[in-house]
N, C-alpha and C positions, 0 to 999 in steps of 0.2 A: 848678097843684098836681099832683104826681105821683100816679098811680093806684096804690093799694096792692093787692097781691095777697094773698089769704087764705092763711095758712099751714095746711097740713093739721094736724088735731088729733092730738096725741100719743095713741097707742093705750094701752089698758090694760096693766097689768103682769101677765104671765102667771103661772100657778100660785098662785092665792090660797090654796091648801091649804098652802103653805109659808110660814107666817106669821112664823117666827122672824127672817127677814132681809128681809121685804117692804119695810120703809121704806127700807132701803139700796138695794134694787133700784129703787124708785120714783125716787130721786134720780139714780142712775147711768143708768138708761134715759132719763130725761128729758134729762139732760145730753148723752148720746150722740145723742138725737133732734135736738137743736139744734146739735150740733157735727159729727157725722159719721154719716150714715144707714147707710153700709155697716157700720161698727162697731156701730151700734145693732142692725142685723139679726143680726149674729153673736151679740151678747150676748142678744138676745131669744130666739134659738134655744137658747142655752145654758140660759137660765132655763126655757124650755118643757121641756127635757130634765131638769130638776131641779138645775141648777147652783146653787150657793149663794155668798153673799158673807160673808166673815168680817171683822169689824172689827179693824184693827190700830191702833197708836198714832197714826199719821199718815194712814192711808189705809184701803184694803180689800185683801184678797187673795181670789183666786178658786179655792177648792177644787172638786173635781169633783162633789161632791154625789152624785147618783144615776148619773152617767155611768160606764160600765165603763172601766177603766184604758186599754185599747187605743184606744177611741174618744176618750178624753180627750187622749191623746197627739196624735191627729189634730187635735183642736180647738185645742190649744196651738200647733200649727204654723200653723193658719189665723189665729190671733190674733197671731202673730209680727210681721207688718208694722205692727200697731197698738200694739205694746208701749209705746212712749213716750207716745203719745196716750192710751192706756188708763190709764197711771199718772197722767197729768194729770187725766183725768176722775174717777178714783177720789179723788184729792186734793181736787178741786173739790167733789165730791159730799159730802164731809165738812162743807162750809160751807153747802151748799144747792143750789138749782137755778139754772142759768144760762139766759140767752136769747142770741140773737145781738146784742142791744143792750147787755147789761151782765153783769158778773160778780156773784156773790152778795156781799152785804154782808159785810165783814170779811176778804176775801181778801187785800187789800193794806194792812190796818190797821183800826182801829176804825170 
């Protein structure tokens, strides 16, 4: 039997004072934690700085929140290489939380 290594525990969602979009961030950060730790680190930092998530019809969008416009432009450049994967994470987060083993129920049908 193969030895299983323990996965590090997902850290808390930062900025509990920003309650309006906390549940969105919880799913998005959880999904990033399980899919791409570098992207997770970027998004975690964005949230720490007051970044927000806005619900759209099929996904989320990432407005700057408390970030000054000049700094937000730099952040958008850093997110550029993750654009496609970030869109996928946002869409998946609308369904729930993923793990390396499975997608959330309902992604590909009932």
